[in-house]
C-alpha positions in Angstrom: -124.9 -94.2 28.1 -122.7 -93.4 24.9 -119.7 -95.7 24.5 -116.5 -93.7 23.4 -115.0 -95.1 20.1 -111.2 -95.4 19.5 -109.5 -93.4 16.8 -107.2 -95.3 14.4 -105.5 -94.8 11.2 -104.5 -97.9 9.3 -103.8 -99.2 5.7 -105.2 -102.1 3.8 -103.2 -103.5 0.8 -102.3 -106.8 -1.0 -99.2 -108.6 0.2 -98.4 -109.8 -3.4 -99.0 -108.5 -7.0 -97.8 -109.2 -10.5 -95.6 -106.8 -12.3 -97.6 -104.8 -14.7 -100.9 -105.3 -12.7 -102.8 -102.7 -10.9 -103.5 -102.9 -7.2 -105.5 -100.7 -4.6 -104.1 -99.5 -1.3 -106.8 -98.0 1.1 -105.7 -95.9 4.1 -108.8 -96.1 6.7 -109.4 -93.3 9.2 -111.9 -94.5 12.0 -113.9 -92.5 14.3 -112.6 -89.2 13.3 -112.6 -86.6 10.7 -109.4 -85.9 8.9 -108.0 -83.3 6.4 -104.8 -82.7 4.4 -104.3 -86.4 3.5 -100.9 -87.1 2.0 -100.3 -90.5 0.3 -96.8 -92.0 0.2 -94.7 -92.4 -3.0 -94.1 -96.1 -3.7 -90.6 -96.4 -5.7 -91.2 -99.3 -8.3 -94.9 -98.5 -8.8 -96.8 -95.8 -10.6 -99.9 -93.9 -9.2 -102.8 -94.2 -11.6 -105.5 -92.6 -9.5 -106.2 -91.2 -6.1 -106.9 -90.5 -3.5 -110.7 -91.2 -3.8 -112.5 -90.5 -0.6 -115.4 -92.3 0.7 -117.2 -92.1 4.2 -119.6 -94.1 6.3 -121.2 -93.9 9.7 -123.1 -96.6 11.9 -124.8 -96.5 15.3 -126.0 -99.3 17.4 -127.6 -99.9 20.8 -126.3 -103.0 22.9 -127.8 -103.8 26.3 -128.9 -100.4 26.9 -125.5 -98.7 25.6 -125.3 -96.7 22.5 -122.1 -96.8 20.3 -121.3 -95.2 17.0 -118.5 -95.7 14.5 -117.4 -93.8 11.4 -114.7 -94.1 8.8 -113.1 -92.2 6.1 -111.4 -94.3 3.4 -108.6 -92.9 1.1 -108.2 -95.3 -1.8 -105.1 -95.1 -4.1 -104.8 -97.1 -7.4 -101.1 -98.0 -8.2 -99.5 -100.1 -11.0 -96.5 -102.2 -10.3 -93.6 -101.5 -12.6 -90.8 -103.9 -11.6 -90.1 -107.0 -9.8 -88.9 -107.2 -6.2 -90.0 -105.7 -2.9 -91.8 -102.4 -2.8 -91.4 -100.4 0.3 -94.4 -98.3 1.2 -94.0 -95.5 3.4 -96.3 -93.9 5.9 -99.5 -92.0 4.9 -100.3 -88.9 7.1 -103.7 -86.9 7.9 -104.6 -84.0 10.2 -107.0 -85.2 13.0 -107.9 -82.3 15.3 -104.7 -80.3 15.0 -102.5 -83.4 15.3 -100.8 -85.3 12.5 -101.5 -89.0 12.4 -99.7 -91.6 10.1 -99.9 -95.4 9.2 -97.2 -97.8 9.6 -94.9 -98.5 6.6 -95.4 -101.9 4.9 -94.0 -103.9 2.0 -95.5 -105.4 -1.1 -94.0 -108.3 -3.1 -93.9 -108.0 -6.8 -94.0 -111.2 -8.7 -93.1 -111.9 -12.3 -95.7 -110.6 -14.9 -98.6 -112.9 -15.9 -97.6 -114.4 -19.2 -101.3 -114.7 -20.2 -101.7 -111.0 -19.8 -102.5 -109.1 -23.0 -99.6 -107.0 -24.4 -99.9 -103.2 -24.2 -101.6 -101.7 -27.3 -99.8 -99.1 -29.5 -102.5 -96.4 -29.8 -105.5 -95.0 -28.1 -107.8 -96.6 -30.6 -106.3 -100.0 -30.1 -106.3 -99.3 -26.3 -110.1 -98.7 -26.5 -110.8 -101.7 -28.6 -108.9 -103.9 -26.4 -110.7 -102.7 -23.3 -114.0 -103.0 -25.0 -113.3 -106.6 -25.5 -112.3 -107.1 -22.0 -115.3 -105.1 -20.6 -115.3 -103.2 -17.3 -112.5 -103.9 -15.0 -112.7 -103.2 -11.2 -109.0 -102.2 -11.3 -108.7 -100.3 -14.5 -110.0 -96.9 -14.9 -109.5 -97.0 -18.7 -112.3 -99.4 -18.9 -114.5 -97.3 -16.7 -115.0 -94.4 -19.3 -117.9 -92.0 -18.8 -119.4 -92.7 -22.2 -120.4 -96.3 -21.0 -123.7 -97.0 -19.5 -123.6 -98.7 -16.1 -125.4 -101.9 -16.3 -126.8 -104.3 -13.7 -123.9 -106.5 -14.5 -121.5 -103.7 -13.3 -122.9 -103.0 -10.0 -125.6 -104.8 -8.1 -126.8 -105.6 -4.4 -127.3 -109.2 -3.6 -128.9 -110.9 -0.7 -127.6 -114.4 0.0 -129.1 -116.9 2.5 -126.8 -119.4 4.2 -129.4 -122.3 3.9 -132.4 -122.8 1.6 -134.3 -124.9 4.1 -134.4 -124.7 7.9 -136.7 -125.6 10.8 -138.7 -123.0 12.7 -136.3 -121.5 15.2 -133.4 -122.8 13.5 -130.8 -120.1 12.6 -130.2 -119.0 8.9 -127.7 -116.2 8.1 -128.6 -113.5 5.7 -125.8 -111.6 4.1 -126.4 -108.3 2.0 -123.5 -107.5 -0.2 -122.6 -104.8 -2.8 -120.8 -106.1 -5.8 -119.3 -103.3 -7.9 -116.6 -102.8 -10.7 -116.6 -99.0 -10.0 -115.5 -97.0 -7.0 -118.5 -95.8 -4.9 -118.5 -92.3 -3.6 -121.9 -92.3 -2.0 -124.3 -95.1 -0.9 -127.7 -94.4 0.7 -130.3 -97.0 1.5 -133.7 -95.6 0.6 -135.7 -98.8 1.2 -134.4 -101.6 3.3 -135.4 -105.3 2.8 -138.1 -106.6 5.3 -137.8 -109.7 7.3 -141.4 -110.7 8.0 -141.8 -113.8 10.0 -138.2 -113.8 11.4 -136.5 -112.7 14.7 -133.2 -110.8 14.0 -129.9 -110.9 15.7 -127.8 -108.4 13.7 -124.0 -109.0 13.5 -122.1 -105.5 13.9 -119.8 -104.8 11.1 -118.2 -101.9 9.1 -118.9 -102.0 5.4 -115.8 -101.4 3.2 -114.9 -102.0 -0.4 -111.6 -103.8 0.3 -112.6 -107.5 -0.8 -112.4 -108.9 -4.2 -114.8 -111.7 -5.2 -115.5 -113.7 -8.4 -119.1 -113.9 -9.4 -120.2 -115.5 -12.6 -116.6 -115.7 -13.7 -116.2 -111.8 -13.3 -114.3 -110.0 -10.5 -115.9 -107.3 -8.3 -115.1 -105.2 -5.2 -117.3 -106.3 -2.6 -118.7 -104.8 0.6 -120.8 -106.6 3.1 -123.7 -104.0 3.9 -125.6 -106.1 6.5 -125.1 -109.5 8.0 -127.7 -110.9 10.6 -128.9 -114.2 12.0 -132.6 -114.9 11.4 -134.8 -117.2 13.5 -138.0 -118.2 11.6 -141.2 -117.9 13.7 -143.5 -119.7 11.4 -143.4 -122.5 8.9 -144.0 -122.1 5.2 -142.2 -120.0 2.4 -140.7 -116.9 3.8 -139.3 -114.2 1.7 -136.8 -111.3 2.2 -138.1 -108.5 0.1 -135.9 -106.4 -2.1 -134.2 -103.1 -0.9 -133.5 -99.9 -3.0 -130.4 -97.9 -2.8 -129.0 -94.4 -4.2 -125.6 -95.0 -5.4 -123.1 -92.5 -6.9 -120.3 -94.3 -8.9 -117.1 -92.8 -10.3 -116.3 -93.2 -14.0 -113.5 -91.5 -15.9 -113.0 -89.4 -19.0 -109.8 -90.7 -20.6 -107.4 -88.5 -22.6 -104.3 -89.6 -24.6 -101.3 -87.4 -24.1 -97.6 -87.6 -24.9 -97.1 -88.7 -21.3 -99.7 -91.4 -21.6 -103.4 -91.7 -20.8 -104.9 -89.5 -18.5 -108.2 -90.1 -16.5 -110.5 -87.5 -15.2 -113.1 -88.7 -12.5 -116.7 -88.2 -13.2 -119.7 -89.1 -10.9 -122.9 -90.9 -12.0 -126.1 -91.2 -9.8 -127.7 -94.6 -9.8 -130.8 -96.5 -8.3 -129.9 -100.1 -7.3 -132.4 -102.6 -6.4 -131.5 -105.9 -4.7 -132.8 -109.3 -5.4 -135.4 -111.1 -3.2 -134.4 -114.3 -1.2 -136.8 -117.1 -0.1 -136.3 -119.8 2.6 -138.5 -122.9 3.0 -139.3 -123.1 6.7 -140.3 -126.5 8.1 -142.5 -127.0 11.0 -141.1 -128.7 14.1 -142.3 -132.3 14.2 -145.4 -133.4 16.0 -146.1 -134.3 18.6 -143.9 -132.0 20.6 -142.7 -133.5 24.0 -144.6 -131.8 26.9 -141.3 -130.7 28.5 -139.9 -129.3 25.2 -138.2 -126.0 26.2 -138.4 -124.3 22.7 -134.7 -124.6 22.2 -133.6 -125.4 18.8 -129.8 -126.3 18.1 -127.1 -128.3 20.1 -126.9 -127.8 23.9 -125.5 -129.1 27.2 -126.7 -128.5 30.7 -125.0 -128.1 34.1 -126.3 -127.2 37.5 -124.6 -125.9 40.8 -125.4 -124.4 44.3 -123.6 -121.7 45.7 -122.6 -121.3 48.5 -122.0 -125.0 50.1 -122.6 -126.0 52.8 -126.1 -124.7 53.1 -127.2 -123.3 56.5 -130.7 -122.3 57.6 -131.8 -118.6 57.2 -129.0 -118.0 54.8 -129.4 -117.2 51.1 -128.2 -119.4 48.4 -128.6 -119.8 44.6 -129.3 -122.6 42.4 -127.8 -122.1 38.9 -129.0 -123.8 35.9 -126.7 -123.2 32.9 -127.5 -123.9 29.4 -124.5 -124.0 27.1 -124.4 -124.5 23.1 -125.3 -123.1 19.8 -128.9 -122.2 18.7 -131.7 -119.7 19.8 -130.3 -119.2 23.2 -132.0 -116.0 23.6 -135.4 -117.3 23.2 -135.3 -120.5 25.5 -137.8 -120.7 28.2 -136.7 -120.6 31.7 -136.9 -124.1 33.3 -139.3 -124.8 36.1 -137.6 -126.2 39.3 -139.4 -128.1 41.9 -137.9 -126.9 45.1 -138.7 -128.5 48.5 -141.6 -126.8 50.3 -139.0 -126.2 53.1 -137.3 -123.6 51.0 -138.4 -120.0 50.5 -137.9 -119.4 46.7 -137.6 -116.0 44.9 -138.1 -115.0 41.2 -135.1 -116.3 39.0 -132.8 -114.0 37.4 -131.5 -114.8 33.8 -128.2 -113.9 32.3 -127.6 -114.4 28.6 -124.0 -114.3 27.1 -123.9 -115.1 23.4 -121.7 -114.3 20.3 -122.5 -114.8 16.8 -120.5 -117.7 15.3 -120.4 -119.5 12.0 -124.1 -119.1 11.1 -125.6 -119.3 14.6 -125.5 -117.7 18.2 -123.0 -119.6 20.5 -122.7 -119.0 24.3 -124.7 -119.8 27.5 -127.8 -118.8 29.3 -127.6 -119.0 33.2 -130.8 -119.0 35.2 -130.2 -118.3 38.8 -132.8 -119.4 41.4 -132.3 -117.5 44.8 -133.7 -119.5 47.9 -133.3 -119.6 51.5 -133.6 -122.8 53.7 -136.0 -122.7 56.6 -135.2 -126.0 58.0 -132.3 -128.2 58.7 -132.1 -131.8 57.2 -131.5 -133.6 54.1 -133.5 -132.4 51.0 -133.1 -132.7 47.3 -134.2 -130.9 44.0 -135.6 -133.8 41.9 -134.1 -135.1 38.7 -135.6 -133.6 35.4 -134.7 -133.3 31.8 -134.0 -130.5 29.3 -135.5 -131.3 25.9 -134.5 -129.5 22.7 -134.8 -130.1 19.0 -131.6 -130.9 17.1 -131.8 -129.8 13.4 -128.9 -131.9 12.3 -130.5 -135.3 13.7 -134.1 -133.8 13.1 -135.1 -135.2 16.3 -136.1 -134.1 19.8 -133.3 -134.9 22.3 -133.3 -134.8 26.0 -130.4 -134.1 28.4 -130.9 -135.8 31.9 -130.6 -133.3 34.8 -129.6 -135.2 38.0 -131.2 -134.6 41.1 -129.4 -132.1 43.4 -129.1 -133.0 47.1 -129.5 -130.3 49.7 -127.8 -131.0 53.1 -128.9 -128.1 55.4 -127.2 -127.4 58.7 -128.5 -125.3 61.5 -127.8 -121.7 61.1 -128.4 -118.4 63.0 -131.5 -116.3 62.4 -135.3 -116.8 62.1 -137.7 -117.8 59.4 -138.4 -115.1 56.7 -141.5 -113.3 57.1 -142.7 -114.6 53.7 -142.4 -118.1 55.0 -143.6 -117.7 58.4 -147.0 -116.0 57.3 -147.5 -118.8 54.8 -147.2 -121.5 57.7 -148.8 -119.9 60.5 -151.9 -122.0 61.5 -152.4 -121.5 65.2 -154.5 -118.4 66.5 -154.5 -116.8 69.8 -157.4 -117.7 72.4 -160.0 -115.2 72.4 -160.2 -113.2 75.7 -163.0 -111.2 77.3 -166.8 -111.4 77.2 -167.9 -114.4 74.9 -171.6 -113.2 75.0 -173.0 -116.6 76.1 -176.9 -117.0 76.5 -179.2 -119.6 77.9 -182.3 -118.7 75.9 -184.1 -121.4 74.2 -185.5 -121.3 70.8 -186.7 -123.7 68.0 -185.0 -124.1 64.5 -188.0 -124.4 62.7 -189.1 -120.8 63.6 -186.0 -119.4 62.1 -185.9 -118.2 58.4 -182.3 -119.1 58.3 -183.1 -122.8 58.9 -185.1 -123.0 55.7 -182.5 -120.9 53.7 -180.1 -123.5 54.5 -182.1 -126.0 52.4 -183.2 -123.6 49.7 -179.9 -121.9 49.0 -177.8 -125.2 48.6 -180.6 -126.3 46.0 -180.4 -123.1 44.0 -176.7 -123.1 44.0 -176.5 -126.8 42.7 -179.0 -126.0 39.9 -176.8 -123.0 39.0 -173.7 -125.1 39.1 -175.5 -127.7 36.8 -176.4 -125.0 34.2 -172.9 -123.5 34.3 -171.4 -126.9 34.1 -173.4 -127.7 31.1 -172.4 -124.5 29.4 -168.7 -125.2 30.1 -168.9 -128.5 28.4 -170.5 -126.8 25.4 -167.8 -124.1 25.2 -164.9 -126.5 25.7 -166.1 -128.8 22.8 -165.7 -125.6 20.5 -161.8 -125.4 20.3 -162.0 -122.2 18.2 -164.1 -120.6 20.9 -161.7 -121.6 23.6 -158.7 -120.2 21.8 -160.5 -116.9 21.2 -161.6 -116.7 25.0 -158.0 -117.4 26.3 -156.4 -115.2 23.7 -156.1 -112.0 26.1 -154.9 -114.1 29.0 -151.9 -115.7 27.0 -151.1 -112.3 25.4 -150.8 -110.7 28.9 -148.4 -113.3 30.0 -146.2 -112.7 26.8 -146.5 -108.9 27.5 -144.9 -109.5 31.0 -141.9 -111.1 29.3 -141.6 -107.7 27.3 -141.8 -105.7 30.4 -139.0 -107.8 31.9 -136.8 -107.2 28.9 -137.7 -103.5 29.1 -136.6 -103.4 32.8 -133.3 -105.0 31.8 -132.9 -102.4 29.1 -132.5 -105.2 26.4 -134.3 -103.4 23.5 -133.7 -106.5 21.1 -135.3 -108.9 23.4 -138.2 -106.3 24.3 -139.4 -105.8 20.8 -138.9 -109.7 19.9 -141.2 -110.4 23.0 -143.5 -107.7 22.1 -143.8 -108.9 18.4 -144.2 -112.5 19.6 -147.1 -111.5 21.9 -148.9 -109.5 19.1 -148.5 -112.4 16.6 -149.7 -115.1 19.2 -152.7 -113.0 20.4 -154.0 -112.5 16.6 -153.5 -116.3 16.0 -155.7 -117.1 18.9 -158.2 -114.3 18.5 -158.7 -114.9 14.9 -158.3 -118.9 15.2 -155.7 -118.8 12.4 -152.4 -120.9 12.8 -149.3 -118.7 13.2 -147.7 -120.3 10.1 -150.7 -118.9 7.9 -150.7 -115.4 9.4 -149.7 -112.4 7.2 -150.7 -108.7 7.2 -153.2 -109.2 4.4 -155.4 -112.1 5.9 -155.0 -110.3 9.5 -156.6 -107.3 8.0 -159.4 -109.2 6.3 -160.1 -111.5 9.3 -160.2 -108.4 11.6 -162.8 -107.0 9.3 -164.9 -110.1 9.2 -164.7 -110.0 12.9 -166.1 -106.6 13.0 -163.1 -104.5 14.0 -163.2 -100.9 12.7 -160.9 -99.5 10.1 -159.0 -97.3 12.6 -158.3 -100.3 15.0 -157.4 -102.6 12.0 -154.7 -100.0 10.9 -153.5 -99.5 14.4 -152.8 -103.2 14.7 -150.9 -103.3 11.4 -149.0 -100.2 12.5 -147.9 -101.9 15.6 -146.8 -105.0 13.9 -144.7 -102.8 11.4 -143.3 -100.9 14.4 -142.0 -104.0 16.1 -140.6 -105.5 12.9 -138.7 -102.2 12.1 -137.5 -101.8 15.7 -135.8 -105.3 15.5 -134.0 -104.3 12.3 -133.1 -100.9 13.3 -133.4 -100.6 17.1 -131.4 -97.2 17.2 -134.1 -95.7 15.2 -137.1 -96.8 17.1 -136.9 -94.3 20.1 -135.4 -94.6 23.3 -138.5 -95.0 25.4 -140.0 -98.6 25.4 -142.8 -97.9 28.0 -145.0 -96.1 25.8 -144.8 -98.8 23.2 -145.6 -101.4 25.8 -148.7 -99.4 27.0 -149.8 -98.8 23.4 -149.7 -102.6 22.6 -151.6 -103.4 25.9 -154.2 -100.8 25.1 -154.5 -102.3 21.5 -155.1 -105.8 22.9 -157.9 -104.5 25.3 -159.7 -102.6 22.5 -159.6 -105.7 20.4 -161.0 -107.7 23.3 -164.0 -105.2 23.7 -165.1 -105.8 20.1 -168.0 -108.2 19.7 -167.7 -110.7 17.0 -170.0 -109.7 14.0 -172.7 -112.2 13.2 -172.0 -114.3 10.1 -174.3 -113.4 7.3 -177.2 -115.9 6.6 -177.7 -117.3 3.1 
């Protein structure tokens, strides 16, 4: 389902500037294509350059719904020539045969900066002064076409909010473009990879409208990508660098009797970002038996609806976890309902929003049930255990017992419950085939089989029991044998996410299933898994080259789909079937014998 985007035409400009300083005014047309743009005149300011047109487009999938957005930005550069208040009129543009306009606004011009350099008298003095100052983001004269664009003038920077976190603790990754030049085109050719992380991307529209100071120099800055990462393994994890094709705008400057004129010239560049690393600490051992996998800060509340309860009428027990942390990846609690209740599969509803460095919201797990008997019952008390990174300790929230007072209602027991509790059979009617013939048990072969078969069965059980003792002593063998069973449980979680249409959760569950299966199958801790030692251990195990490559391709596909789900394809069922088939093929491979020395 495609969500229709709203068309808007707005303006972005500073509220205050100094007399004699240059400033940018950007007019932004969102979700439409415009033509015939007309910029307003600003009495008290001189237009230096513009309009510079830049376009961008993005698409995303959220809960099975596709949404896209685009923008056209018209950037003007002005210079304030007098103090006071500048009245900026409306800019206009043609959209689909209609004329759209922005709202007028004002800019306050303050007295000039006394520390600013005086105006040079000649072109040579002008160039010498700008050479000393270097490239300035707001001064086209310093952005001359004869200058080489260096890594100090434009670069992409990956920034991590924290240098050290625990497993499953959120860390924010921000990828920014810093530039002193206007950018007419920006195309990612190689995106950074996030191996070892689950990703929650924060939607945003990149725009060069912010100014930041980095290493004492000012740049125009656009946030290209911002996402919340949840590390799935301990150790040192690295965000690899990305490559980008960028077109920047420089100027050929000419001195005339009317002043310095600038002619824009585009230059193509290849920009590479830095790499960023985060140290991931393992969760403390031993972990509590009732640890839910939650990392962050949480509260828990429970409720029953409707009340009062009546027999044979449906009700819901709601278990709500609220807080900040890895809410999407918390395991659903196990509730011990009384046996007099007919309980059905729970339903989970996740409502989260990205906050200051983490996901905040709630997870509500609803357990439908139907009381079958009247009386006083209760759901026993329990506790919700999570890890708090701030205190670096496991903390438990007591969940009080829930009394269930059930009154007599109308209806009959559910078929599911009645069949489970039916223990009285009907009397047999008709001929019972009774006989008065006498015989001796010693003459019957079944009599002797009654002694021989139990003896043989006991011997077989003893042999099997001794074999089980030897295998259970071999921890590595037990992990390998149960690898497929554990993987199938994780694949069920992915199938449930697919049924809900939640693509992000589907690929997260599928990736967790593949990593966990390979960890158990190859007897390698998850924290030590990477694609190189996976391929090496698969080869040592006896897996063929084609199956090795198929396994690595599946890991790459899941990781790519988390980063860009809109590019991963609409149908999740073939991906799930391919993963299940891949695990079955790996299970059918017999371990190669270790070479003897």
